[in-house]
C-alpha positions as CSV (number, residue, x, y, z in Angstrom):
1,X,122.1,104.5,134.2
2,X,119.1,104.6,136.5
3,X,118.9,107.2,139.3
4,X,119.4,105.7,142.7
5,X,121.4,106.0,145.8
6,X,124.7,107.7,145.2
7,X,123.5,109.5,142.0
8,X,122.0,112.8,142.8
9,X,121.6,114.1,139.2
10,X,120.8,117.7,138.5
11,X,118.9,119.8,141.1
12,X,115.2,119.1,141.0
13,X,113.5,121.3,138.4
14,X,116.6,122.8,136.9
15,X,116.7,121.0,133.6
16,X,113.0,120.2,133.5
17,X,112.0,123.9,133.9
18,X,114.5,124.9,131.2
19,X,113.1,122.2,128.8
20,X,109.5,123.2,129.8
21,X,110.2,126.8,128.8
22,X,111.6,125.7,125.5
23,X,108.5,123.5,124.9
24,X,106.2,126.3,125.9
25,X,108.0,128.7,123.5
26,X,107.5,126.2,120.6
27,X,103.8,125.7,121.5
28,X,103.1,129.5,121.7
29,X,105.0,130.0,118.4
30,X,102.9,127.2,116.9
31,X,99.7,128.8,118.2
32,X,100.5,132.1,116.7
33,X,101.7,130.8,113.3
34,X,98.5,128.6,113.0
35,X,96.3,131.5,114.3
36,X,95.0,129.3,117.1
37,X,94.6,129.8,120.8
38,X,97.3,128.3,123.0
39,X,94.6,126.2,124.6
40,X,93.6,124.8,121.2
41,X,97.2,123.8,120.5
42,X,97.5,122.1,123.8
43,X,94.2,120.3,123.3
44,X,95.4,119.0,119.9
45,X,98.6,117.3,121.3
46,X,98.6,113.5,121.4
47,X,100.7,113.7,124.6
48,X,100.5,116.5,127.1
49,X,103.8,118.4,127.7
50,X,105.4,118.7,131.1
51,X,103.2,120.3,133.8
52,X,105.3,123.5,133.9
53,X,105.2,123.9,130.1
54,X,101.4,123.5,130.2
55,X,101.1,126.0,133.1
56,X,103.1,128.5,131.0
57,X,101.2,128.1,127.8
58,X,97.8,128.1,129.6
59,X,98.8,131.1,131.7
60,X,100.0,133.1,128.7
61,X,96.8,132.3,126.8
62,X,94.6,133.3,129.8
63,X,96.5,136.6,130.4
64,X,97.6,137.5,126.9
65,X,95.9,141.0,126.8
66,X,97.5,141.9,130.1
67,X,100.9,140.6,129.1
68,X,100.7,142.5,125.8
69,X,99.9,145.8,127.6
70,X,103.0,145.4,129.8
71,X,105.2,144.6,126.8
72,X,103.7,147.5,124.7
73,X,104.2,150.0,127.5
74,X,107.9,149.1,127.8
75,X,108.7,148.7,124.1
76,X,110.1,152.1,123.1
77,X,109.4,152.7,119.4
78,X,108.3,149.1,118.8
79,X,104.7,147.8,118.3
80,X,104.1,144.3,119.5
81,X,103.2,143.2,115.9
82,X,106.6,144.5,114.7
83,X,108.6,142.2,117.0
84,X,109.7,138.8,115.8
85,X,107.2,136.2,116.7
86,X,109.7,134.3,118.9
87,X,110.6,137.4,120.8
88,X,106.9,138.1,121.4
89,X,106.4,134.6,122.7
90,X,109.5,134.8,124.9
91,X,108.4,138.2,126.3
92,X,104.9,136.9,127.0
93,X,106.3,133.9,128.9
94,X,108.8,136.1,130.9
95,X,106.2,138.7,131.8
96,X,103.7,136.0,132.8
97,X,106.3,134.5,135.1
98,X,107.2,137.9,136.6
99,X,103.5,138.8,137.2
100,X,101.9,135.4,138.1
101,X,104.7,133.1,139.2
102,X,106.3,134.7,142.3
103,X,107.8,131.2,143.1
104,X,110.2,131.6,140.1
105,X,113.2,133.8,140.9
106,X,113.6,136.9,138.8
107,X,117.1,136.0,137.7
108,X,115.8,132.6,136.4
109,X,113.0,134.2,134.4
110,X,115.3,136.7,132.7
111,X,118.3,134.4,132.1
112,X,116.2,131.5,130.7
113,X,114.4,133.9,128.3
114,X,117.7,135.4,127.2
115,X,119.2,132.0,126.6
116,X,116.3,130.9,124.5
117,X,116.5,134.2,122.5
118,X,120.2,133.5,121.8
119,X,119.4,130.0,120.7
120,X,116.3,130.5,118.6
121,X,115.9,134.2,117.5
122,X,117.7,137.0,115.9
123,X,121.2,138.3,116.8
124,X,119.7,141.3,118.6
125,X,116.9,139.5,120.3
126,X,118.8,138.4,123.5
127,X,119.7,142.0,124.3
128,X,116.2,143.2,123.6
129,X,114.5,140.4,125.6
130,X,117.0,141.0,128.5
131,X,116.3,144.8,128.5
132,X,112.6,144.4,128.3
133,X,112.3,141.8,131.1
134,X,114.8,143.6,133.4
135,X,112.8,146.9,133.1
136,X,109.5,145.1,133.7
137,X,110.9,143.2,136.6
138,X,112.0,146.5,138.2
139,X,108.3,147.5,138.2
140,X,106.7,144.2,139.1
141,X,109.1,142.6,141.6
142,X,110.0,145.6,143.9
143,X,109.7,143.4,147.0
144,X,111.7,140.6,145.4
145,X,114.8,139.7,147.4
146,X,116.9,140.0,144.2
147,X,116.5,143.5,142.9
148,X,117.1,144.1,139.2
149,X,119.1,147.1,138.2
150,X,118.4,147.4,134.5
151,X,121.1,150.1,134.1
152,X,123.7,148.0,135.7
153,X,123.1,145.1,133.3
154,X,122.9,147.4,130.3
155,X,119.3,146.6,129.8
156,X,117.8,149.4,127.8
157,X,116.3,147.7,124.7
158,X,115.9,151.1,122.9
159,X,119.6,152.1,123.4
160,X,122.5,150.5,121.6
161,X,125.2,152.9,122.9
162,X,128.8,151.8,123.0
163,X,131.1,154.5,124.5
164,X,134.1,155.4,122.4
165,X,137.3,153.6,123.2
166,X,139.0,155.1,126.2
167,X,135.9,156.9,127.5
168,X,135.3,156.4,131.3
169,X,131.9,155.1,132.1
170,X,130.2,155.3,135.5
171,X,129.2,151.9,136.6
172,X,126.5,153.0,139.0
173,X,128.1,151.3,142.0
174,X,129.4,153.3,144.9
175,X,132.7,152.3,146.5
176,X,131.2,151.9,150.0
177,X,128.9,149.1,149.2
């Protein structure tokens, strides 16, 4: 069915950005597995990917040293080389968006990365990616209208603490507001 009057479809950019992130992830993974630059992988494509996917891949490639420094500084007891390649690519995309795409809401950056980690990486990856990006967002998006409280979302990638059954856990929210 063609789009026209009376058929609004999904909000502009919602599905397309999600698909673009997935495509960017696959291209960055391909670049790493082939030991090529992201720009070389893009140049070798017969058809250019969506504009947002191209922006993500190009941006990650242009800022990879900066992104890796951020990731390394927040990865407790993990070297970047020890991380699964997909997690590394997801974190690079997420950190790139946090630092260089202020037009993308923090929540969208984190939730999209976590969803991709759940779909394509290891069982523990979604928690790790969530924790890393939430902590980095706290540092990089202080003036963002949607503050990220990493503790409130359980986002410490180095901790895997589950309180014993029946233990009362402070939630970090005060009763007044």
